[in-house]
C-alpha positions in Angstrom: 36.1 22.1 -21.5 34.3 23.9 -18.7 31.2 24.1 -20.9 31.2 20.3 -21.4 31.5 19.8 -17.6 28.5 22.0 -17.0 26.5 20.1 -19.7 27.4 16.8 -18.2 26.5 18.0 -14.7 23.1 19.3 -16.0 22.4 16.0 -17.7 23.2 14.1 -14.5 20.9 16.3 -12.5 18.1 15.9 -15.0 18.5 12.1 -15.0 18.6 11.9 -11.2 15.4 14.0 -10.9 13.7 11.7 -13.5 14.6 8.6 -11.5 13.4 10.3 -8.3 10.1 11.3 -9.9 9.5 7.8 -11.2 10.0 6.4 -7.7 7.7 8.9 -6.1 5.0 8.3 -8.7 5.0 4.5 -8.2 1.5 3.8 -7.0 0.9 0.9 -4.6 -1.7 -1.3 -6.3 -3.6 -1.6 -3.0 -4.6 2.0 -3.1 -8.2 2.4 -4.2 -11.6 1.1 -3.3 -12.3 -2.7 -3.0 -15.6 -4.4 -2.3 -17.2 -7.7 -1.7 -20.6 -9.0 -0.8 -21.8 -12.0 1.1 -25.1 -13.4 2.2 -25.5 -14.9 5.7 -28.9 -16.1 6.9 -30.7 -13.7 4.6 -28.6 -10.7 5.5 -26.6 -9.1 2.7 -23.2 -7.7 3.8 -21.4 -5.4 1.5 -17.9 -4.6 2.6 -16.2 -1.6 1.0 -12.5 -0.9 1.9 -10.9 2.3 0.6 -7.1 2.5 0.9 -5.6 6.0 0.7 -2.1 6.8 -0.4 -1.3 8.2 3.1 -1.8 4.8 4.8 -5.3 5.7 6.1 -8.5 4.2 5.0 -12.3 3.8 5.5 -14.3 0.7 5.9 -18.0 0.8 5.1 -20.1 -2.2 6.0 -23.6 -2.0 4.4 -26.1 -4.5 5.8 -29.5 -5.1 4.4 -32.2 -7.7 5.0 -35.1 -8.7 2.8 -35.5 -5.4 1.0 -35.4 -3.3 4.1 -33.4 0.0 4.1 -29.7 -0.8 4.4 -27.7 0.3 7.5 -24.2 1.5 7.0 -21.4 1.2 9.6 -18.2 3.2 9.0 -14.8 2.7 10.5 -11.6 4.6 9.8 -8.3 2.6 9.8 -4.6 2.9 9.3 -2.7 0.3 7.2 0.7 -0.7 6.1 2.2 -3.6 4.0 5.2 -5.7 4.5 5.9 -8.3 1.8 2.6 -10.2 1.5 1.2 -9.1 4.8 -1.3 -6.3 5.3 -1.6 -4.8 8.8 -4.8 -3.0 9.6 -5.3 -0.9 12.7 -9.1 -0.5 13.3 -10.4 0.9 16.6 -7.1 0.3 18.3 -7.0 -3.4 17.3 -4.3 -4.7 15.0 -5.0 -7.4 12.4 -2.4 -8.9 10.2 -3.6 -10.7 7.1 -2.0 -12.2 4.0 -3.0 -10.5 0.8 -2.4 -10.7 -2.9 -3.6 -8.7 -5.9 -4.2 -10.1 -9.4 -5.8 -7.8 -11.9 -8.8 -6.2 -10.3 -9.0 -8.9 -7.6 -7.7 -8.5 -4.0 -7.6 -11.7 -2.0 -7.2 -11.4 1.8 -6.5 -14.6 3.7 -7.1 -14.6 7.5 -7.1 -17.7 9.7 -7.2 -20.0 6.7 -10.2 -18.3 5.0 -9.8 -16.3 1.8 -12.1 -13.4 0.9 -12.0 -11.9 -2.6 -12.6 -8.2 -3.2 -13.1 -6.5 -6.6 -11.7 -3.1 -7.4 -14.5 -0.6 -7.6 
């Protein structure tokens, strides 16, 4: 009887550890690199957001104009999500935007405007 109790206890510990491992390995679909490009008055803006698992990230904005060498601007940021809201803290300023992910597309909506990013 004592042996059966030990086996049951071991099985319970193994099952509990498997459940915990599965929870810890669940990856937020936002984590990764997303980019979009837009053209405004002949300027090409390429926005590249990288979301890290530790809730930090890097934004690279690459600007080019009529074949000239592009200029890159880089900003570090912190992020968090709550339901469908994405909060970004960049240079001490907080922005809260609505977001959704469908396949390899990230849509961010801010002040009624939607911007679609593609997973890189």
